[in-house]
C-alpha positions in Angstrom: 91.5 131.1 1.3 88.6 129.9 2.4 88.1 126.0 2.9 85.8 125.5 0.1 88.8 127.1 -1.8 91.5 124.8 -0.3 89.5 122.0 -1.0 89.0 122.9 -4.7 92.7 123.8 -5.1 93.2 120.2 -3.6 91.5 118.5 -6.3 93.3 120.5 -9.0 96.6 119.4 -7.5 95.9 115.8 -7.1 94.5 115.9 -10.4 98.1 117.4 -11.7 99.9 114.7 -9.7 98.1 111.6 -11.6 99.0 113.4 -14.6 103.0 113.4 -13.2 102.8 117.0 -13.7 106.4 118.6 -11.8 105.5 119.9 -8.8 102.2 118.8 -8.3 103.0 116.6 -5.6 104.5 119.6 -3.1 101.7 121.5 -4.3 99.3 119.0 -2.8 101.0 118.5 0.2 101.5 122.6 1.2 97.7 122.8 0.7 96.8 119.9 2.6 99.2 121.6 5.3 96.7 124.9 4.5 93.9 123.0 5.1 94.8 121.8 8.6 95.7 125.1 9.3 92.6 126.6 8.3 90.4 123.7 10.2 92.1 123.6 13.5 91.1 125.6 16.3 94.3 127.9 18.6 93.9 125.3 20.8 94.5 122.4 18.6 97.5 124.2 16.5 99.1 124.3 19.7 98.6 121.0 20.9 99.8 119.3 17.8 102.8 121.8 17.5 104.1 121.3 21.1 102.8 117.7 22.0 102.3 115.6 19.1 104.8 117.1 16.8 107.9 116.9 18.9 106.7 113.3 20.6 106.7 111.9 16.9 110.3 113.2 16.4 111.1 110.8 19.8 108.9 108.0 19.1 110.1 107.6 15.7 113.9 107.4 17.4 113.0 105.1 19.6 111.0 102.6 17.5 113.9 102.4 15.2 116.1 101.6 18.0 113.6 98.8 19.2 113.5 97.4 15.6 109.6 98.1 15.6 109.7 99.0 12.0 111.9 96.1 10.6 110.0 93.9 12.9 107.0 94.5 11.1 108.3 94.6 7.6 109.5 91.0 8.0 106.5 89.7 9.9 104.2 87.5 7.3 101.0 89.2 9.5 99.8 91.3 12.3 102.6 91.4 15.2 101.7 91.4 19.0 103.3 94.2 21.4 105.4 91.2 23.2 106.9 90.2 20.0 107.6 93.9 19.3 109.4 94.1 22.6 111.3 90.9 22.3 114.2 92.2 20.0 115.6 94.4 22.6 114.1 92.7 25.6 111.6 96.2 25.9 108.6 96.4 28.1 105.6 95.1 26.3 103.7 97.6 27.9 106.2 100.6 27.4 105.7 99.5 23.4 102.3 99.5 23.5 101.9 103.0 24.3 104.8 103.7 21.7 102.7 102.1 19.2 99.7 103.2 19.9 101.1 107.0 19.1 102.0 105.3 15.6 98.9 104.5 14.7 97.4 107.6 15.7 99.8 109.8 13.4 99.5 106.9 10.8 103.3 105.6 11.0 101.8 102.1 11.2 98.8 100.7 11.5 96.4 98.1 13.4 94.2 95.1 12.4 92.7 94.6 15.4 93.6 94.8 19.3 97.2 94.0 19.8 97.6 93.6 16.1 100.0 96.0 14.2 100.8 96.0 10.5 103.3 97.9 8.6 102.6 100.6 6.2 104.9 101.8 3.1 106.0 104.5 5.5 107.2 102.2 8.0 108.7 99.8 5.1 110.7 102.9 4.3 111.9 103.7 7.6 114.0 100.9 7.6 116.0 101.9 4.6 119.9 103.1 5.6 119.0 106.6 4.3 115.6 107.0 6.2 116.9 105.5 9.5 119.9 108.0 9.5 117.4 111.1 8.7 115.7 109.9 11.8 119.0 109.8 13.8 120.2 113.1 12.6 117.1 114.9 12.7 116.6 113.4 16.1 120.0 113.8 17.5 121.2 117.2 16.0 118.4 119.1 14.3 115.7 118.9 16.8 117.8 119.3 19.5 119.5 122.8 17.9 116.6 124.5 16.4 114.9 123.6 20.3 117.3 126.2 21.5 117.0 129.0 18.6 113.9 130.7 21.1 116.5 130.7 24.4 119.7 131.7 21.8 117.7 134.5 20.3 116.6 136.3 23.2 120.0 136.0 25.3 121.2 137.9 22.3 119.0 140.3 21.8 117.1 138.9 18.9 119.7 139.6 16.5 120.4 137.6 12.9 123.2 134.9 13.6 126.2 135.6 11.7 129.2 133.5 13.8 129.3 130.0 12.4 130.6 128.6 15.7 128.4 130.5 17.9 124.6 128.9 16.5 122.2 127.6 18.4 123.8 124.5 17.9 126.8 125.3 20.1 124.4 126.3 22.7 122.7 123.1 22.4 125.9 120.9 22.9 128.1 123.0 24.9 130.6 123.3 22.0 132.6 125.5 20.1 133.3 124.0 17.3 131.8 124.1 13.5 129.1 122.1 12.5 131.3 119.9 10.2 134.1 118.8 13.0 131.5 118.3 15.2 129.2 115.7 13.8 132.2 114.4 12.3 133.9 113.3 15.6 130.8 111.4 16.1 130.8 107.9 13.9 127.1 107.6 14.5 125.9 111.0 13.9 128.1 111.6 10.6 127.1 108.6 9.3 123.8 109.0 9.5 124.2 112.2 8.3 125.9 111.0 5.2 123.3 108.3 4.8 120.4 111.1 5.1 122.0 112.8 2.2 121.1 109.8 0.1 117.1 110.5 0.6 118.1 114.2 0.7 116.5 114.4 -2.8 113.7 112.4 -2.5 110.7 113.7 -3.8 112.3 116.9 -5.3 112.6 117.2 -8.9 115.8 116.3 -10.5 117.9 119.0 -12.0 118.5 117.4 -15.2 114.9 118.0 -15.7 115.2 121.8 -16.2 118.7 122.1 -17.1 119.9 121.8 -20.2 122.8 119.4 -19.6 123.1 118.4 -22.7 124.1 121.4 -24.3 125.3 123.6 -21.2 127.8 120.4 -20.4 128.0 117.8 -22.9 128.2 120.0 -25.9 131.6 119.3 -27.6 133.1 117.2 -25.1 135.1 113.9 -25.9 135.5 111.0 -23.8 139.0 111.7 -22.3 137.9 114.6 -21.0 136.6 115.7 -17.1 133.3 117.2 -18.2 131.6 117.0 -14.4 133.4 117.2 -11.0 131.2 117.1 -7.7 132.9 119.6 -5.6 131.7 118.3 -1.5 129.4 115.4 -3.3 129.7 113.2 -0.3 128.6 109.6 -0.9 128.4 110.3 -4.9 124.2 110.1 -4.8 123.9 113.2 -6.9 126.4 111.7 -9.5 125.3 108.2 -9.4 121.9 109.9 -10.3 123.8 111.5 -13.3 125.3 108.3 -14.7 122.1 106.7 -14.7 119.8 109.4 -16.2 122.9 109.9 -18.8 123.5 106.3 -20.0 125.8 108.1 -23.2 127.6 110.5 -20.8 130.6 111.6 -23.1 133.8 112.6 -20.9 134.8 111.4 -17.3 133.5 112.3 -14.1 134.9 113.2 -11.0 133.4 113.1 -7.2 135.3 115.2 -4.4 135.2 115.3 -0.9 137.3 115.0 2.5 139.5 112.5 2.6 137.4 110.5 5.4 134.6 110.7 3.3 136.0 109.2 0.1 137.6 106.7 2.4 133.9 105.6 3.7 132.5 104.9 -0.1 132.1 101.2 0.2 129.3 101.2 -3.4 130.0 103.7 -6.5 129.5 103.2 -10.8 133.1 102.0 -11.8 132.6 105.2 -14.3 132.7 107.7 -11.4 136.7 108.8 -10.4 136.9 109.5 -6.5 139.4 112.2 -5.3 139.8 113.4 -1.9 139.8 117.0 -1.6 139.2 120.2 0.5 137.3 123.0 -1.2 139.1 125.6 0.8 142.0 124.8 -1.0 142.2 125.5 -4.7 141.1 122.8 -7.4 143.6 121.1 -9.4 141.4 119.4 -11.9 140.4 121.1 -15.2 136.9 120.6 -15.9 133.8 121.9 -18.4 131.8 121.9 -14.9 132.1 122.1 -11.3 128.5 121.2 -9.3 128.0 121.6 -5.9 125.0 120.8 -4.8 123.7 122.1 -1.2 127.3 123.4 -0.2 127.4 126.9 0.1 124.1 127.0 2.1 126.5 125.3 4.7 128.8 128.2 4.7 128.7 132.2 5.7 129.2 134.5 2.7 133.0 134.9 3.5 133.8 131.0 3.1 131.6 130.5 0.3 133.3 133.4 -1.6 136.8 131.1 -0.9 135.0 128.3 -2.2 134.3 129.7 -5.1 137.2 131.4 -5.9 139.5 128.1 -5.5 137.2 126.8 -8.4 138.9 129.7 -10.7 142.3 128.6 -11.2 141.4 125.4 -12.6 138.5 126.8 -14.9 138.8 127.6 -18.7 137.1 130.5 -20.1 134.1 127.8 -20.8 134.1 126.2 -17.8 130.9 126.3 -15.7 129.9 126.5 -11.7 127.0 124.8 -11.3 125.3 126.0 -8.1 122.6 123.6 -7.4 121.1 125.2 -3.7 117.6 126.3 -2.4 116.5 130.1 -3.6 114.2 131.9 -1.1 111.0 133.2 -3.0 111.1 137.0 -2.2 106.9 136.2 -1.8 105.1 133.6 -0.5 107.9 131.0 0.1 107.4 127.2 0.5 107.1 126.1 3.7 110.1 123.4 3.6 112.1 126.4 2.1 111.6 128.7 5.3 112.1 125.8 7.6 115.5 124.6 5.7 116.5 128.6 6.4 115.9 128.2 10.0 117.4 125.1 10.3 120.8 126.3 8.6 120.2 129.5 11.3 120.0 126.8 14.3 122.9 124.5 13.0 125.5 127.2 11.7 124.3 130.6 11.9 123.9 130.6 7.9 120.8 130.9 6.1 119.1 130.1 2.6 119.9 132.6 0.1 117.1 134.8 -2.3 117.9 135.1 -6.2 119.8 138.8 -5.4 121.5 137.4 -2.7 123.2 134.5 -4.9 123.7 136.9 -7.6 125.6 139.1 -5.3 127.9 136.5 -4.1 128.8 135.2 -7.6 129.5 138.6 -7.7 132.2 138.9 -4.7 133.6 135.9 -6.2 134.9 137.4 -9.0 132.4 135.4 -11.1 129.4 136.1 -13.3 126.2 135.0 -13.6 125.4 133.2 -16.8 121.8 132.0 -16.2 119.6 131.1 -13.6 117.3 127.7 -13.9 114.3 127.6 -12.1 112.4 124.0 -11.2 108.8 123.4 -11.7 108.7 122.5 -8.3 109.0 125.3 -5.5 110.9 123.3 -3.1 113.5 122.1 -5.4 116.9 123.7 -5.2 117.6 126.0 -8.6 120.5 126.4 -10.6 122.7 129.2 -10.8 125.1 128.6 -13.8 128.1 130.7 -13.2 131.0 131.5 -15.2 134.8 133.4 -16.1 133.9 137.2 -16.3 
C-alpha cells in the first residue's frame, strides 16, 4: 500500500475512533505500524528492531524498579535526574541516560534541560496491572521469545509440540510446564496475575457482540447458577460481567486453583469463589461455563480433557463459552500473530483458526452451536459449544 493511501486510511480510521466505532482504535494502530514500515529504510528497521525495541523492554523494567514513574506522577512539577535517582540511591548519571531514552520513545516528557514530567502512559505504568505486565513481559516473555531462533535451529525447524520442551524451558533450564514454573516464584506469578487485569484493556468486551441475555440469562431464576468462570484467575472477567449486567439473574461462580483463589483480596460479594482444578470433573451444574484465554494455554490433548471434564455437569441446554483468539486464514492481525508465537515460546502451544477450534470441540465429543466474532480483529471470539 502506497504512503498516500495509508495516510488516507489513517484519516478514515481516526474519524471512526472519534465516532466510537468498535475496532477502530486497533485498526488505526495497525495502520500507523504499516505507515512506519513504509517510511523506514531497511537499516532503520533493523536498528529499531534489535536496538530500540529490546532496550525499551529493559529500560521500562529498570525505570519501574527505580520508581521513576511513581516519582514523576506524584511530583507537583518537573523533576531533575538527581531527584529521580534518590528513592533507590541510584547514580544520577545512570538515571540521566535512562530517562533520555524514555523521552526519545515517548514514555515520559521533558519541559527543559534536566526537567522531566509524566505522561498519561508513564502515569498508567504505576498501576499494579501494568507494572505486572512490565515484570512478567520482561522476565518471562521476552527471555523466552528471545530463545526462539536458537531453539528452532537446534531442532531442525520443526513445529514445537512438547509443552515441557519449549523455548521457555531452554531459556530457564527447566523441564517444568509454564504454570508450575512461574508459580514457584511469587514475583512472577504475582505479576502474571496482576497483568491479567490489563489483558482486556483496549479490547472489545464480549458482551458487545455476544447475546448474553438470550443465550445465558433467558429463563434463569435467582437461585440458579448461570455462569461459572473456569480458570478465571482473580475474577477480572466476572467483575466486568457483574458491572455490565446490574440486573443479573442467577448466581455466578469463579473457579481457579486453590492458591489463586486464596490470593484474591477484593471481589464483588455477589461472586462465589471456589477452588477447582479444571483437569478434574466439574461438579457445579450451570447454564454456562466460561473459559477466557484458558484453552490457548494448552495443547489439543489437554484441551480435550478440560472440555470433557465439563460435560458430566452439563445439562442439554448448558453451554460452554470459549472466549479465545481466532487466527485469521488471511491478513491476520499483528497482535494475534505475536500472541501465537509467544504461546509457542512459552508452552509449545498456539492460537487456533476457526476450523481448528471446530475440530477441537468435535474431538471432545461436543458440538459448536455458533461462533460469534467481534468487530475488533485483535479481540477474542466466542465459540459457543454444547452437548450433541
